C-alpha positions in Angstrom: 62.0 113.1 127.4 62.4 115.6 130.7 61.4 119.3 131.2 64.4 121.2 131.5 65.2 123.6 134.4 65.4 126.9 134.5 67.2 127.2 137.2 69.7 124.9 135.8 70.5 127.5 133.4 74.2 128.9 133.2 76.1 131.2 131.2 79.9 130.9 130.8 82.5 133.8 129.0 86.3 134.4 129.1 87.8 136.2 131.7 90.0 139.1 130.1 92.0 139.8 133.4 94.7 138.5 131.9 94.4 139.6 128.7 91.8 139.1 126.0 93.2 135.4 124.1 96.5 134.1 124.5 99.3 132.9 121.9 100.4 129.4 120.4 103.1 128.7 118.4 103.9 125.4 116.4 101.7 122.8 118.5 101.3 119.9 117.3 98.1 118.2 115.2 96.4 114.6 114.8 95.4 114.1 111.6 92.1 112.4 110.4 90.6 111.5 106.7 92.3 115.3 106.2 90.8 117.1 109.8 93.6 118.2 111.7 93.3 119.0 115.5 95.7 120.5 117.4 96.4 117.7 120.5 96.9 120.2 123.4 93.6 120.1 124.4 93.1 123.2 127.0 94.1 125.3 123.2 91.1 124.1 121.2 88.7 127.3 121.6 91.2 129.5 119.3 90.5 132.9 118.9 88.5 134.1 115.6 90.2 138.0 115.6 93.7 136.1 115.0 94.5 134.2 112.2 95.7 130.9 111.7 99.1 129.7 110.2 99.8 125.9 109.4 103.2 125.1 108.8 102.2 123.0 105.7 99.0 122.4 103.2 96.1 124.4 102.0 92.7 124.5 103.8 89.8 123.2 102.4 87.8 126.4 102.6 84.7 124.8 101.7 84.4 123.3 105.4 83.1 125.0 108.3 84.3 128.6 108.3 86.7 128.8 105.2 88.6 125.3 106.4 89.0 126.3 110.4 86.7 125.2 113.6 87.5 127.6 116.2 85.6 125.5 118.5 87.5 122.7 118.4 90.7 123.8 117.4 90.8 122.2 114.1 91.7 122.4 109.8 90.5 120.5 107.3 93.1 120.4 104.5 93.2 119.4 101.1 96.0 116.7 101.8 96.6 113.8 103.8 99.4 112.4 105.3 100.9 115.4 106.4 102.9 116.7 109.7 101.6 120.0 110.3 102.3 122.4 113.4 99.2 125.1 114.3 100.2 129.0 115.4 97.4 131.5 116.7 95.6 132.3 119.3 93.3 130.6 122.3 90.7 131.6 124.7 92.2 129.9 128.2 89.3 128.0 130.3 86.3 129.5 129.9 84.7 130.9 133.9 81.4 131.2 135.0 79.1 134.6 134.7 78.9 135.7 138.3 75.1 136.5 139.6 74.0 136.1 136.2 70.2 134.8 136.5 68.7 135.2 133.1 69.9 134.3 129.7 68.0 134.3 126.0 68.8 133.0 122.7 67.3 134.1 118.9 68.2 132.4 115.8 67.0 133.4 112.1 67.3 133.1 109.0 66.9 135.9 106.3 63.9 134.6 104.0 63.4 136.2 100.3 60.3 136.6 98.1 61.1 134.5 94.9 57.1 134.9 93.5 56.9 135.8 89.8 54.1 137.3 87.7 51.8 134.9 87.7 52.7 132.7 91.1 49.0 131.8 92.8 51.0 131.3 96.2 54.4 133.4 96.8 57.7 131.2 97.1 60.0 132.2 99.7 64.0 131.2 99.6 66.0 131.5 102.1 69.6 132.9 102.9 72.0 133.7 106.0 71.2 132.9 109.3 72.2 134.7 112.2 71.5 134.6 116.0 71.5 137.3 119.0 71.4 136.6 122.9 71.5 138.2 126.2 71.8 137.9 129.9 71.6 139.6 132.4 73.2 139.6 136.0 73.0 141.2 139.1 76.0 144.2 139.4 79.1 143.1 141.6 81.6 145.3 142.3 84.1 143.4 139.7 83.2 143.7 135.6 83.7 140.1 133.7 84.0 141.6 130.6 86.1 144.5 130.2 84.6 147.8 128.1 87.9 148.3 126.3 87.0 144.4 124.9 83.6 145.1 123.5 84.6 145.6 120.1 86.0 142.1 120.0 84.6 138.9 119.2 84.6 136.4 122.0 83.1 133.2 123.2 80.2 132.6 125.0 78.6 129.2 126.2 75.0 128.9 127.1 74.3 126.0 129.3 70.2 124.6 129.8 71.9 121.7 132.0 75.2 121.0 133.6 76.7 119.5 130.6 74.7 120.6 127.2 73.9 123.6 125.8 74.9 126.5 123.2 78.0 127.5 122.4 78.9 130.4 120.0 81.1 133.4 118.9 80.1 137.0 119.7 80.6 140.8 119.9 78.8 143.2 122.8 77.2 145.5 121.2 75.8 147.2 124.2 76.0 146.5 128.1 73.2 148.8 130.4 73.2 149.2 133.7 69.8 150.2 135.7 68.4 150.4 139.4 65.2 151.4 141.3 65.1 152.5 144.8 63.7 149.5 145.9 65.6 146.7 144.2 69.4 146.1 143.4 71.2 147.0 140.4 71.0 145.0 137.1 72.7 144.7 134.0 71.9 143.5 130.4 74.6 141.9 128.3 73.6 142.1 124.4 75.4 139.6 122.4 75.6 139.7 118.5 76.1 136.6 117.0 79.7 136.2 114.7 79.4 133.1 112.8 77.6 130.2 114.1 75.3 128.7 117.3 76.2 125.3 117.9 74.8 122.9 120.4 77.3 120.9 122.6 77.3 118.1 125.1 79.9 117.4 127.5 81.4 113.8 128.2 
C-alpha cells in the first residue's frame, strides 16, 4: 500500500460569487431498485438547506438522510415503477480553495457508560457520530467564503489524492485571520459537520 503524500492534498468548496445554490425544477430521474437519481449529472450535489420536492411517491426515511442522498442526487422511495421528477437546489461545480496549504479532519462518536451495579468492568455504548475539520490558507485579496453565508450549510471536499478523499456537508462556525511582522497573513477556516462525512473516489 502506497504512502499518501501530503502535497497532493486539496480542499474544494462552493463558489458563492454567483449565489449560494441554484434551483432546479421538475428534473427527470432514473430508478434502480426504488432509488431514483436525477439524470442531469451537473445537478447531483443538492443543497440540504432546501427541501426536495417529489412529483410522486413517498420517501423511505430509513435510508440515508430520511430518504435523500444529498451528495449524489438520489432519493429512495417506498414505491417502484414510478415516473418521478424532483425539484430543489443544487451546488454548481466545486472549485479549489486557492492557496490552501493544510487541512485536518476529526471524526468522533459519543460514548456513554451503561454499567450496572455489580459490574466488575465498565460497559460502553456508542451513540451519535460527528465530525469537525479545518483548513488553512494564505490570505489573498478575494474571499472564497462570503461571511454572510457562514450560517449556511454547504459542501466541502478534502482530497487526499487527485481523485480520492472525503466529502461532507458543514457549516463555518469561525474564520480567523492572523499575521506577524515576519510572515504573510494566514487564515484558518473551521468546519462543523452537518450529517455524515463520506469517502469518495472519482472515476
